[in-house]
KEKE-670880 format. One record per residue (C-alpha): x, y, z; residue in three letters. Coordinates in steps of 0.25 Angstrom, whole numbers, plus 5000, padded with zeros to 4 digits. Layout:
% residues N
> X, Y, Z, ALA
...
***
This chain:
% residues 474
> 5091, 5135, 4810, MET
> 5095, 5142, 4824, ALA
> 5090, 5140, 4838, LEU
> 5090, 5151, 4847, ALA
> 5099, 5150, 4859, PRO
> 5096, 5140, 4870, ALA
> 5093, 5145, 4884, PRO
> 5106, 5144, 4892, ILE
> 5103, 5146, 4907, ALA
> 5113, 5153, 4915, THR
> 5107, 5154, 4929, ASP
> 5108, 5140, 4933, LEU
> 5122, 5131, 4934, PRO
> 5120, 5119, 4927, TRP
> 5129, 5106, 4928, ASN
> 5130, 5098, 4913, GLU
> 5117, 5088, 4916, ALA
> 5108, 5101, 4917, GLY
> 5107, 5102, 4934, GLU
> 5109, 5111, 4943, VAL
> 5124, 5111, 4949, ALA
> 5128, 5106, 4962, ALA
> 5133, 5118, 4966, ASP
> 5127, 5129, 4957, GLY
> 5139, 5133, 4951, ALA
> 5139, 5134, 4935, ARG
> 5147, 5124, 4928, PRO
> 5155, 5129, 4915, THR
> 5150, 5120, 4903, LEU
> 5163, 5115, 4898, PRO
> 5164, 5119, 4881, SER
> 5159, 5112, 4871, TYR
> 5165, 5112, 4857, SER
> 5158, 5112, 4844, THR
> 5166, 5100, 4837, LYS
> 5160, 5090, 4851, ALA
> 5147, 5096, 4847, ALA
> 5148, 5092, 4833, TYR
> 5154, 5078, 4837, TRP
> 5142, 5076, 4847, ALA
> 5134, 5080, 4836, LEU
> 5140, 5070, 4826, PHE
> 5139, 5060, 4836, VAL
> 5123, 5061, 4837, ILE
> 5121, 5062, 4823, ILE
> 5128, 5048, 4822, LEU
> 5119, 5043, 4831, ALA
> 5107, 5047, 4827, THR
> 5111, 5043, 4814, PHE
> 5111, 5029, 4819, VAL
> 5098, 5030, 4826, THR
> 5090, 5035, 4814, PHE
> 5097, 5025, 4804, PHE
> 5093, 5014, 4814, GLU
> 5078, 5018, 4813, GLN
> 5079, 5019, 4799, VAL
> 5084, 5006, 4796, VAL
> 5074, 5001, 4806, PHE
> 5061, 5007, 4800, ALA
> 5069, 5000, 4786, MET
> 5068, 4986, 4790, LEU
> 5054, 4988, 4795, ALA
> 5048, 4980, 4785, GLU
> 5059, 4969, 4786, ARG
> 5055, 4969, 4802, ILE
> 5039, 4967, 4799, LYS
> 5042, 4956, 4790, ALA
> 5052, 4949, 4799, ASP
> 5045, 4951, 4812, PHE
> 5030, 4948, 4806, GLY
> 5027, 4964, 4813, LEU
> 5014, 4973, 4809, SER
> 5016, 4988, 4805, ASP
> 5011, 4990, 4818, SER
> 5021, 4981, 4825, GLN
> 5033, 4986, 4816, LEU
> 5026, 5003, 4820, GLY
> 5028, 4997, 4834, PHE
> 5043, 4993, 4831, LEU
> 5047, 5005, 4825, ALA
> 5040, 5015, 4836, GLY
> 5034, 5012, 4847, PRO
> 5045, 5001, 4851, ALA
> 5056, 5011, 4850, SER
> 5050, 5020, 4859, ILE
> 5045, 5012, 4872, ILE
> 5060, 5012, 4877, CYS
> 5060, 5027, 4875, TYR
> 5047, 5030, 4884, LEU
> 5057, 5026, 4896, PHE
> 5070, 5028, 4892, VAL
> 5069, 5041, 4883, GLY
> 5067, 5051, 4893, ILE
> 5077, 5045, 4903, PRO
> 5087, 5045, 4894, LEU
> 5085, 5058, 4889, ALA
> 5088, 5063, 4903, ARG
> 5099, 5056, 4902, LEU
> 5104, 5066, 4892, ALA
> 5101, 5077, 4901, ASP
> 5109, 5074, 4912, ILE
> 5121, 5064, 4905, PHE
> 5131, 5065, 4895, PRO
> 5123, 5065, 4883, ARG
> 5135, 5057, 4877, LYS
> 5131, 5044, 4884, PHE
> 5117, 5044, 4884, VAL
> 5120, 5045, 4869, LEU
> 5128, 5035, 4867, ALA
> 5119, 5025, 4877, GLY
> 5108, 5028, 4868, GLY
> 5117, 5025, 4853, CYS
> 5123, 5012, 4861, ALA
> 5108, 5008, 4865, ALA
> 5104, 5010, 4852, LEU
> 5113, 5002, 4843, GLY
> 5112, 4990, 4852, VAL
> 5097, 4989, 4851, ILE
> 5096, 4992, 4839, THR
> 5106, 4979, 4835, ALA
> 5096, 4972, 4846, LEU
> 5085, 4974, 4836, GLY
> 5093, 4964, 4825, GLY
> 5092, 4953, 4835, ILE
> 5076, 4952, 4838, ALA
> 5070, 4942, 4835, GLN
> 5054, 4947, 4838, ASN
> 5046, 4958, 4837, PHE
> 5048, 4960, 4851, GLY
> 5062, 4959, 4852, GLN
> 5063, 4969, 4841, PHE
> 5052, 4979, 4848, VAL
> 5062, 4978, 4861, GLY
> 5073, 4983, 4852, THR
> 5067, 4994, 4848, ARG
> 5062, 4997, 4862, VAL
> 5076, 5000, 4869, PHE
> 5081, 5006, 4854, LEU
> 5074, 5018, 4860, ALA
> 5083, 5018, 4874, ALA
> 5096, 5021, 4865, GLY
> 5088, 5031, 4855, GLY
> 5081, 5038, 4865, SER
> 5093, 5044, 4871, ALA
> 5101, 5048, 4858, HIS
> 5092, 5062, 4854, ALA
> 5090, 5068, 4868, PRO
> 5105, 5067, 4871, SER
> 5108, 5071, 4857, SER
> 5100, 5083, 4858, TYR
> 5105, 5087, 4872, SER
> 5119, 5085, 4869, LEU
> 5118, 5093, 4856, LEU
> 5112, 5105, 4861, ALA
> 5122, 5107, 4872, ASP
> 5132, 5103, 4861, ALA
> 5129, 5115, 4850, PHE
> 5124, 5128, 4854, PRO
> 5111, 5133, 4851, PRO
> 5115, 5141, 4840, ARG
> 5119, 5129, 4832, ILE
> 5112, 5118, 4838, LEU
> 5101, 5116, 4828, THR
> 5112, 5114, 4819, ARG
> 5116, 5101, 4827, ALA
> 5103, 5097, 4829, PHE
> 5103, 5099, 4812, ALA
> 5116, 5091, 4810, LEU
> 5109, 5080, 4820, LEU
> 5099, 5077, 4809, GLN
> 5111, 5071, 4801, PHE
> 5111, 5058, 4810, GLY
> 5095, 5058, 4806, PHE
> 5098, 5060, 4791, ILE
> 5109, 5050, 4791, GLY
> 5100, 5041, 4800, GLY
> 5087, 5041, 4791, THR
> 5095, 5043, 4776, THR
> 5106, 5032, 4778, LEU
> 5095, 5023, 4785, GLY
> 5087, 5021, 4774, PRO
> 5098, 5019, 4763, VAL
> 5108, 5009, 4772, ILE
> 5095, 5003, 4780, GLY
> 5088, 5000, 4766, GLY
> 5101, 4994, 4759, MET
> 5103, 4986, 4772, LEU
> 5090, 4980, 4774, ILE
> 5090, 4977, 4758, ALA
> 5104, 4968, 4761, HIS
> 5100, 4963, 4774, ALA
> 5085, 4958, 4766, VAL
> 5093, 4945, 4762, GLY
> 5100, 4943, 4775, TRP
> 5096, 4927, 4780, ALA
> 5092, 4928, 4795, PRO
> 5103, 4925, 4806, THR
> 5105, 4915, 4818, GLN
> 5112, 4922, 4828, HIS
> 5112, 4916, 4843, GLY
> 5097, 4912, 4842, GLY
> 5094, 4926, 4835, LEU
> 5088, 4927, 4822, THR
> 5094, 4938, 4815, ILE
> 5087, 4944, 4802, LEU
> 5095, 4950, 4790, GLY
> 5087, 4965, 4795, TRP
> 5091, 4962, 4809, GLN
> 5107, 4963, 4807, TRP
> 5103, 4979, 4801, LEU
> 5100, 4982, 4815, LEU
> 5111, 4975, 4821, ILE
> 5119, 4983, 4814, TRP
> 5112, 4995, 4816, LEU
> 5116, 4996, 4830, GLY
> 5132, 4997, 4827, LEU
> 5132, 5011, 4824, PRO
> 5126, 5016, 4837, ALA
> 5136, 5009, 4845, LEU
> 5145, 5015, 4838, CYS
> 5139, 5029, 4839, VAL
> 5137, 5026, 4853, SER
> 5152, 5026, 4857, LEU
> 5153, 5040, 4848, LEU
> 5145, 5048, 4859, PHE
> 5156, 5045, 4870, LEU
> 5166, 5054, 4860, THR
> 5155, 5065, 4862, ILE
> 5157, 5076, 4871, LYS
> 5147, 5080, 4880, GLU
> 5143, 5094, 4879, PRO
> 5139, 5102, 4892, PRO
> 5125, 5103, 4895, ARG
> 5116, 5117, 4893, GLN
> 5110, 5124, 4905, ALA
> 5095, 5123, 4907, SER
> 5087, 5135, 4904, ALA
> 5081, 5143, 4913, PRO
> 5069, 5137, 4921, GLY
> 5072, 5124, 4919, ILE
> 5077, 5116, 4931, ALA
> 5086, 5105, 4929, PRO
> 5088, 5093, 4940, VAL
> 5097, 5099, 4953, PRO
> 5110, 5088, 4954, VAL
> 5106, 5087, 4968, SER
> 5091, 5082, 4964, ALA
> 5085, 5069, 4970, SER
> 5088, 5056, 4963, LEU
> 5073, 5055, 4960, GLY
> 5073, 5069, 4954, ARG
> 5082, 5065, 4944, ARG
> 5077, 5052, 4942, ILE
> 5064, 5059, 4938, LEU
> 5073, 5067, 4927, THR
> 5072, 5054, 4919, PHE
> 5058, 5054, 4916, THR
> 5059, 5065, 4909, GLY
> 5048, 5073, 4920, LEU
> 5057, 5085, 4920, ASP
> 5057, 5087, 4906, ALA
> 5042, 5084, 4902, ALA
> 5041, 5096, 4914, LYS
> 5048, 5105, 4905, ALA
> 5042, 5100, 4894, ILE
> 5028, 5102, 4900, HIS
> 5032, 5115, 4905, ALA
> 5033, 5121, 4890, LYS
> 5021, 5113, 4884, ARG
> 5018, 5122, 4874, ARG
> 5030, 5122, 4869, VAL
> 5035, 5106, 4869, TYR
> 5020, 5100, 4868, TYR
> 5016, 5103, 4852, PRO
> 5033, 5102, 4851, LEU
> 5034, 5088, 4856, PHE
> 5019, 5085, 4852, ALA
> 5025, 5088, 4836, GLY
> 5038, 5082, 4837, LEU
> 5032, 5070, 4843, ALA
> 5022, 5068, 4831, LEU
> 5032, 5072, 4821, SER
> 5038, 5059, 4824, ALA
> 5027, 5052, 4819, ILE
> 5034, 5055, 4805, GLU
> 5047, 5054, 4809, VAL
> 5046, 5039, 4815, PHE
> 5034, 5032, 4811, GLY
> 5032, 5037, 4798, LEU
> 5047, 5033, 4793, GLN
> 5047, 5020, 4799, PHE
> 5036, 5017, 4790, TRP
> 5042, 5024, 4779, ARG
> 5049, 5011, 4773, VAL
> 5039, 5001, 4774, PRO
> 5029, 5010, 4769, PHE
> 5039, 5012, 4757, MET
> 5039, 4995, 4755, ILE
> 5025, 4993, 4756, ARG
> 5020, 5005, 4749, THR
> 5029, 5007, 4737, TYR
> 5036, 4994, 4736, GLY
> 5052, 4998, 4742, TRP
> 5062, 4990, 4748, ASN
> 5071, 4996, 4758, GLU
> 5083, 4998, 4751, ALA
> 5074, 5007, 4740, GLN
> 5067, 5015, 4752, ILE
> 5082, 5017, 4759, GLY
> 5088, 5021, 4747, ALA
> 5077, 5033, 4744, VAL
> 5072, 5035, 4756, MET
> 5087, 5039, 4762, GLY
> 5090, 5047, 4750, SER
> 5078, 5055, 4751, MET
> 5079, 5056, 4765, THR
> 5094, 5061, 4765, LEU
> 5088, 5073, 4754, VAL
> 5077, 5076, 4763, ALA
> 5084, 5076, 4778, SER
> 5096, 5085, 4772, LEU
> 5085, 5097, 4767, LEU
> 5077, 5094, 4779, GLY
> 5089, 5099, 4787, LEU
> 5092, 5110, 4778, LEU
> 5078, 5114, 4777, LEU
> 5076, 5114, 4793, GLY
> 5087, 5122, 4795, GLY
> 5084, 5132, 4784, ILE
> 5069, 5134, 4788, PHE
> 5072, 5134, 4803, VAL
> 5081, 5144, 4803, GLU
> 5073, 5153, 4794, TRP
> 5062, 5151, 4804, LEU
> 5070, 5156, 4816, ALA
> 5074, 5166, 4811, LYS
> 5059, 5169, 4812, ARG
> 5053, 5162, 4822, HIS
> 5058, 5157, 4837, ALA
> 5050, 5143, 4835, ASP
> 5057, 5141, 4822, ALA
> 5062, 5125, 4826, ASN
> 5048, 5120, 4830, VAL
> 5039, 5131, 4818, ARG
> 5049, 5122, 4807, ALA
> 5047, 5109, 4814, ALA
> 5032, 5111, 4812, ALA
> 5033, 5115, 4797, ILE
> 5043, 5105, 4794, PHE
> 5033, 5094, 4799, PHE
> 5021, 5099, 4794, GLY
> 5029, 5096, 4780, CYS
> 5031, 5082, 4785, VAL
> 5018, 5079, 4788, THR
> 5014, 5084, 4774, VAL
> 5026, 5073, 4769, CYS
> 5020, 5063, 4779, ALA
> 5009, 5061, 4775, ILE
> 5012, 5062, 4759, LEU
> 5023, 5051, 4759, ALA
> 5015, 5039, 4761, PRO
> 5006, 5044, 4748, LEU
> 5016, 5045, 4740, MET
> 5015, 5037, 4724, PRO
> 5026, 5031, 4726, ASN
> 5040, 5027, 4736, GLY
> 5049, 5038, 4730, TYR
> 5037, 5050, 4732, ALA
> 5035, 5044, 4745, SER
> 5050, 5045, 4752, LEU
> 5051, 5058, 4745, ALA
> 5039, 5065, 4752, VAL
> 5045, 5056, 4764, SER
> 5060, 5062, 4764, SER
> 5052, 5077, 4760, ILE
> 5045, 5075, 4775, GLY
> 5059, 5071, 4780, ALA
> 5065, 5084, 4775, MET
> 5055, 5091, 4781, PHE
> 5056, 5082, 4795, GLY
> 5071, 5084, 4795, MET
> 5070, 5099, 4793, ALA
> 5061, 5098, 4804, GLY
> 5069, 5089, 4814, ALA
> 5080, 5100, 4818, VAL
> 5069, 5109, 4822, PRO
> 5062, 5101, 4829, GLN
> 5073, 5094, 4838, ASN
> 5080, 5108, 4839, ALA
> 5066, 5114, 4845, ALA
> 5066, 5106, 4857, ILE
> 5081, 5108, 4860, GLN
> 5079, 5123, 4860, ARG
> 5068, 5124, 4872, VAL
> 5071, 5111, 4880, ALA
> 5078, 5113, 4894, PRO
> 5091, 5109, 4893, ASN
> 5091, 5101, 4906, ALA
> 5081, 5094, 4900, MET
> 5083, 5093, 4885, ARG
> 5086, 5080, 4884, GLY
> 5073, 5075, 4890, GLN
> 5065, 5086, 4884, VAL
> 5070, 5080, 4869, THR
> 5068, 5066, 4875, ALA
> 5054, 5070, 4877, ILE
> 5053, 5074, 4864, TYR
> 5060, 5064, 4856, LEU
> 5051, 5054, 4864, PHE
> 5039, 5061, 4859, MET
> 5046, 5060, 4845, PHE
> 5050, 5045, 4847, THR
> 5036, 5041, 4853, PHE
> 5028, 5047, 4841, PHE
> 5038, 5043, 4831, GLY
> 5037, 5030, 4836, ALA
> 5023, 5028, 4838, MET
> 5020, 5034, 4824, GLY
> 5028, 5021, 4816, SER
> 5018, 5012, 4825, PHE
> 5006, 5021, 4822, ILE
> 5008, 5019, 4808, VAL
> 5009, 5004, 4809, GLY
> 4996, 5004, 4818, LEU
> 4989, 5014, 4806, VAL
> 4995, 5003, 4797, GLN
> 4990, 4989, 4803, ASP
> 4977, 4995, 4810, TYR
> 4971, 5006, 4800, ILE
> 4978, 5004, 4787, VAL
> 4979, 4988, 4788, GLY
> 4987, 4985, 4775, ASP
> 5002, 4986, 4775, SER
> 5003, 4989, 4760, THR
> 4997, 5002, 4765, GLN
> 5007, 5008, 4776, LEU
> 5006, 5023, 4769, TRP
> 4991, 5023, 4773, LYS
> 4995, 5024, 4788, ALA
> 5009, 5033, 4787, MET
> 4999, 5041, 4779, LEU
> 4989, 5040, 4790, LEU
> 4998, 5042, 4801, THR
> 5006, 5053, 4794, ALA
> 4993, 5062, 4791, ALA
> 4987, 5060, 4806, ILE
> 4999, 5061, 4815, LEU
> 5009, 5071, 4808, LEU
> 4999, 5084, 4806, PRO
> 4997, 5083, 4822, ILE
> 5012, 5084, 4821, ALA
> 5014, 5095, 4813, THR
> 5002, 5103, 4822, PHE
> 5010, 5101, 4836, CYS
> 5021, 5108, 4830, MET
> 5016, 5120, 4825, ILE
> 5008, 5122, 4839, ARG
> 5023, 5119, 4844, ALA
> 5028, 5132, 4837, ILE
> 5022, 5143, 4845, ARG
> 5026, 5138, 4859, PRO
> 5040, 5134, 4854, TYR
> 5043, 5147, 4850, GLY
> 5039, 5154, 4862, GLU
> 5046, 5145, 4870, GLU
> 5060, 5148, 4861, VAL
> 5058, 5162, 4863, GLU
> 5057, 5161, 4878, ARG
> 5070, 5153, 4879, LEU
> 5077, 5162, 4871, ALA
> 5073, 5173, 4880, ALA
> 5079, 5168, 4891, GLN
> 5092, 5166, 4885, SER
> 5092, 5179, 4880, ALA
***
């Protein structure tokens, strides 16, 4: 898949923070080697793998958590979803602002280290309130990852191969979501026989040791981020006014609220509003329904975690690899014909995801259900690269991190609410815990078609914006 060349301003001097230099002189950007770019990508892939591996294993522990802490389905959905975004409301945009003005490798290292420590703390939680507390602060580490990663990669790789970098980045997601079920299922099956242990007045359940161990890889990856060479920042596009070096302290503090990025988004609302709405609602399937897939398999088909992990991991691996191949070929084909290829492809693929999400709970057996879900995952993976590239293609360089953070907040918020909504529907509409499939079907059938419609509405304005930017850079 190809991207049009990103517009580079040539009439304004910038420093590395994306701000106007005090003396008005244009600095010479240091060179950045291909080797350094791919090393940075490799470490980011590792961090992405660790993040999604933890999420998958946590989701596989859902029934254990519910039983040992005596939770309802709505409480379980809250723990998996809204609990993880409360902190994001307050720290997501400020941390993304750091990605615009501070060396991103340090932001990534700090976020990854926080992720490891807080994940491990979940292994010593003694009640529901403490467990919620660990998930709340988990977002503090996770919210720093994507904006900083996307911003760093957009500066490390030239526009002609940027999409390739985003495609390779998906291997972190693929690894986490395919090895997570397989390894997680085996570990959970092994930990079932462990008796609770007492340490310093704390009772640690067998499965909680898995969370403690999951924190260690994140701490190791955080050290690898320190070995990355920070790439020089691109200049901002014409018409985007950065914060001058001489700006007041109050003005600089204000940028951490995301106000500037919100203004930039509102100024291009025909482009961003339908695109953000579609991407945000699509997260309901990515996070909400996926969280409930393991409990659904246990309650509906009587499978255990080891069985689910073995089958789901292999199917997801094949589906993800096919999705990357399908997405690259299809979007490259579209790009030869349409300037809006990224969003057009995302809309088509998510329409297919919607159909699969509705059909999966209706399948007669577990193998068929996981197969349909995997086909949906294939289309989801095929659409992931153009979705991410679409945002990076039109986001102003001077505030790319914040624009990405707002997009990711929408994605994270609705994804988290998806798991909670399914839990609420299950408790207050369906009522019968053995009929979880009905809650998943209702949620998918009502919300996902709306997401597809929003993406379709974003196609035309996005194409017009890409053509405008391409004309400016010509």
